[in-house]
C-alpha positions as CSV (number, residue, x, y, z in Angstrom):
1,M,0.0,0.0,0.0
2,S,1.5,3.4,-1.0
3,E,-0.9,6.2,-2.0
4,F,1.6,8.7,-0.8
5,D,5.3,9.2,-1.4
6,Y,6.1,8.4,2.2
7,Q,7.8,5.3,3.5
8,I,5.6,2.7,5.3
9,T,7.2,1.4,8.5
10,K,4.4,-0.8,9.7
11,E,1.0,-2.2,8.6
12,K,-1.5,-4.3,10.6
13,L,-4.8,-5.9,9.7
14,S,-7.2,-7.1,12.4
15,T,-10.4,-9.1,12.0
16,S,-13.1,-10.1,14.5
17,R,-16.8,-11.0,14.6
18,D,-17.6,-7.3,14.6
19,G,-15.7,-6.7,11.4
20,A,-12.2,-5.7,10.2
21,S,-9.9,-2.8,11.0
22,A,-6.4,-1.9,9.9
23,S,-3.5,0.5,10.7
24,V,-0.7,1.8,8.6
25,T,2.3,3.8,9.9
26,Y,4.1,6.3,7.6
27,L,7.4,8.1,8.0
28,V,6.5,11.7,7.1
29,P,8.3,15.0,7.1
30,V,7.7,17.1,10.2
31,T,6.5,20.1,8.1
32,A,4.0,18.0,6.3
33,A,2.6,15.9,9.2
34,V,-0.4,18.0,10.2
35,A,-1.6,18.6,6.6
36,F,-1.2,14.9,5.9
37,A,-3.3,14.0,9.0
38,Q,-6.1,16.4,7.9
39,T,-6.1,15.1,4.4
40,V,-6.4,11.4,5.3
41,V,-9.2,11.7,7.9
42,G,-11.3,13.8,5.6
43,G,-14.2,16.0,6.7
44,L,-15.7,19.4,5.9
45,R,-13.3,22.3,6.2
46,I,-12.9,25.9,5.0
47,V,-10.2,26.3,2.3
48,N,-9.5,29.9,1.1
49,G,-12.9,31.0,2.6
50,S,-14.9,28.3,0.8
51,P,-16.4,24.9,2.1
52,V,-14.5,21.9,0.9
53,Y,-15.4,18.3,1.7
54,F,-12.5,15.8,1.9
55,I,-13.4,12.1,1.6
56,P,-11.6,9.9,4.2
57,L,-8.8,7.8,2.8
58,A,-10.0,4.2,1.9
59,Y,-8.0,1.1,2.9
60,Y,-6.7,-0.6,-0.3
61,A,-7.1,-4.2,0.8
62,I,-10.7,-4.3,2.2
63,P,-13.6,-2.3,0.7
64,G,-15.6,-0.3,3.3
65,L,-12.7,0.6,5.6
66,Y,-11.9,4.3,5.8
67,C,-9.4,6.3,7.8
68,S,-11.1,7.4,11.1
69,K,-8.1,9.0,12.8
70,C,-4.4,9.8,12.4
71,D,-1.9,9.8,15.3
72,I,1.2,11.8,14.9
73,D,4.4,10.9,16.9
74,W,7.4,13.2,16.8
75,I,10.7,11.1,16.8
76,G,14.4,11.6,16.2
77,D,16.5,14.5,17.2
78,W,15.4,18.0,17.9
79,D,16.5,20.5,15.2
80,T,17.6,23.6,17.1
81,S,17.8,25.6,13.8
82,T,14.1,25.2,13.0
83,G,12.7,24.5,16.4
84,L,11.1,21.3,15.2
85,W,11.6,17.5,15.5
86,K,13.5,16.1,12.5
87,T,11.1,13.3,11.8
88,A,7.5,12.2,12.5
89,T,5.4,9.1,12.1
90,A,1.7,9.1,11.2
91,T,-0.3,6.1,12.2
92,L,-3.6,5.8,10.3
93,T,-6.5,3.8,11.7
94,F,-9.0,2.3,9.2
95,E,-12.5,1.3,10.3
96,V,-16.0,0.8,8.9
97,L,-17.7,4.2,8.9
98,D,-21.4,3.8,8.2
99,Q,-23.7,6.8,7.7
100,G,-24.4,8.4,11.1
101,Q,-22.2,6.0,12.9
102,E,-19.9,7.5,15.6
103,E,-16.5,6.1,15.9
104,Q,-15.1,5.7,19.4
105,S,-11.8,7.7,19.2
106,G,-13.6,11.1,19.3
107,Q,-12.5,12.1,15.8
108,A,-15.0,13.6,13.4
109,V,-17.0,11.1,11.3
110,E,-18.7,13.0,8.5
111,V,-20.9,11.5,5.8
112,G,-23.2,13.3,3.5
113,D,-25.6,13.3,0.6
114,I,-26.8,15.8,-2.0
115,S,-30.3,16.6,-3.0
116,Y,-32.0,19.3,-5.0
117,S,-35.5,20.4,-6.0
118,L,-36.4,22.4,-9.0
119,G,-39.7,24.3,-9.6
120,G,-41.1,27.5,-10.9
121,E,-41.2,31.1,-9.8
122,E,-43.6,33.8,-11.0
123,L,-42.1,37.1,-12.2
124,S,-44.4,40.1,-12.4
125,L,-43.4,42.0,-15.5
126,P,-43.8,45.8,-16.2
127,K,-47.0,46.7,-18.1
128,T,-45.2,49.4,-20.2
129,E,-43.3,46.7,-22.1
130,F,-46.4,44.9,-23.4
131,H,-49.0,45.8,-26.1
132,T,-52.4,44.5,-27.0
133,G,-53.4,43.4,-30.5
134,S,-49.9,43.7,-32.0
135,I,-46.4,44.8,-31.2
136,S,-47.4,48.3,-32.2
137,G,-50.8,48.2,-30.5
138,P,-51.7,50.1,-27.3
139,V,-49.6,49.7,-24.2
140,L,-51.4,47.9,-21.4
141,G,-53.3,50.3,-19.2
142,D,-53.3,50.7,-15.5
143,E,-56.4,48.7,-15.1
144,A,-54.8,45.6,-16.7
145,P,-53.0,43.0,-14.4
146,N,-49.2,42.8,-14.6
147,P,-48.1,40.1,-17.1
148,I,-46.7,37.0,-15.4
149,K,-43.7,34.8,-16.5
150,V,-42.8,31.6,-14.8
151,V,-39.1,30.8,-14.7
152,A,-37.2,27.9,-13.2
153,K,-35.8,28.2,-9.7
154,G,-34.7,25.6,-7.1
155,E,-32.8,24.6,-4.1
156,L,-29.7,22.5,-3.6
157,R,-28.8,20.9,-0.2
158,L,-25.6,19.3,1.0
159,S,-26.3,17.2,4.1
160,F,-23.5,16.1,6.5
161,K,-23.3,14.3,9.9
162,S,-20.5,15.1,12.3
163,R,-19.7,14.3,15.9
164,P,-18.2,17.7,17.0
165,I,-20.3,20.8,16.3
166,L,-18.8,23.1,13.7
167,D,-18.5,26.8,14.3
168,P,-21.4,28.3,12.2
169,S,-19.6,31.7,12.1
170,I,-17.2,30.3,9.4
171,W,-20.0,30.5,6.9
172,N,-21.0,34.1,7.5
173,G,-18.6,35.4,4.9
174,I,-20.2,33.6,2.0
175,V,-23.9,33.9,2.7
176,G,-25.5,35.7,-0.3
177,K,-22.5,34.9,-2.6
178,I,-22.7,32.9,-5.8
179,N,-20.5,30.3,-7.5
180,G,-17.9,31.9,-9.7
181,N,-17.2,28.6,-11.5
182,S,-19.2,25.5,-12.3
183,W,-19.9,23.4,-9.2
184,Q,-22.0,20.2,-8.4
185,G,-23.1,20.2,-12.1
186,W,-24.4,23.7,-12.1
187,A,-23.0,26.5,-14.3
188,A,-21.2,29.5,-12.9
189,N,-23.4,32.2,-11.3
190,T,-26.4,29.9,-10.8
191,L,-26.0,28.9,-7.1
192,M,-26.3,31.2,-4.2
193,F,-25.3,30.1,-0.7
194,S,-28.3,31.0,1.6
195,G,-27.3,29.5,4.9
196,V,-26.8,26.4,7.0
197,E,-29.3,24.5,9.2
198,T,-28.2,22.4,12.1
199,R,-29.8,19.6,14.2
200,R,-28.5,17.6,17.1
201,S,-29.3,13.9,17.9
202,V,-28.5,12.5,21.3
203,S,-28.2,8.8,22.0
204,S,-29.0,7.0,25.3
205,D,-25.3,7.0,26.3
206,G,-25.1,10.7,26.1
207,T,-23.1,11.0,22.9
208,S,-24.4,13.2,20.2
209,I,-24.1,13.7,16.5
210,W,-24.8,16.9,14.6
211,S,-26.5,17.1,11.2
212,Y,-25.8,20.0,8.9
213,D,-27.7,21.1,5.8
214,Y,-25.9,23.6,3.6
215,V,-28.5,25.3,1.5
216,F,-28.0,26.9,-2.0
217,Q,-30.7,28.6,-4.0
218,I,-30.7,27.8,-7.7
219,Q,-31.3,30.3,-10.4
220,P,-30.6,28.5,-13.7
221,N,-30.6,31.8,-15.7
222,G,-28.0,33.4,-13.5
223,W,-28.3,35.4,-10.3
224,N,-26.8,38.6,-12.0
225,N,-29.2,38.3,-14.9
226,I,-32.7,39.9,-15.2
227,W,-35.6,39.1,-17.5
228,T,-36.6,41.8,-20.0
229,K,-38.8,41.7,-23.1
230,S,-35.7,40.9,-25.1
231,G,-34.9,37.9,-22.9
232,W,-32.4,37.4,-20.1
233,Q,-29.9,40.2,-19.8
234,E,-26.9,40.7,-17.6
235,L,-27.5,43.3,-14.9
236,F,-24.8,45.9,-14.1
237,P,-23.5,46.5,-11.5
238,H,-23.8,42.9,-10.3
239,Q,-26.0,42.4,-7.3
240,Y,-24.2,39.2,-6.2
241,E,-20.5,38.7,-5.4
242,E,-18.8,35.6,-6.8
243,T,-16.8,33.2,-4.7
244,T,-15.4,29.7,-5.1
245,F,-17.4,26.9,-3.5
């Protein structure tokens, strides 16, 4: 097993009636140890101000085993010039992580799914842009109702489960912003992050798991576009700031 360019010093596989587990120990550079640990355990984190979900590393030999924790041990001599240990080992533990299951080490176990709904929204159009009889006929009068156009609009939800509660303030900076590039199959400028919903489930032994729904509003025609009698037109200045999801 070698998915990384680091030397493996030890590997162990255990089986029991409850299932299988495994552990792999890597020799890693001190400066890369923390980032390595965060990568292999996966989870939802903020990267450059945007939410990114990292899938836990899978164990190559047995399907269904994923990295649940990573223990870092500093070894070797102390480097006085850098103020760091010269070497570190990273021991990865692989277990079965079912949806909603809490693993016992206290590390985060996050699983998720994606769902979306798509429907219609009514736009009330200005009367002055419409005529009766023909394009050169009389403009609609004040007594006429506003013309209505139905356009597509929907909602996208990313749902995750996690043992520790995440700080909701990390999302404040991107509420109301739209995707600057294509994401989750949707074109740029069509998704707006509208907020996060949280729920807590408590088991009989006192442990709890948090559920998070990250909600995005879908505007297939673009959030910075507006409907006119000539069709969809880009609106300037833009109402919504772009970001990278």
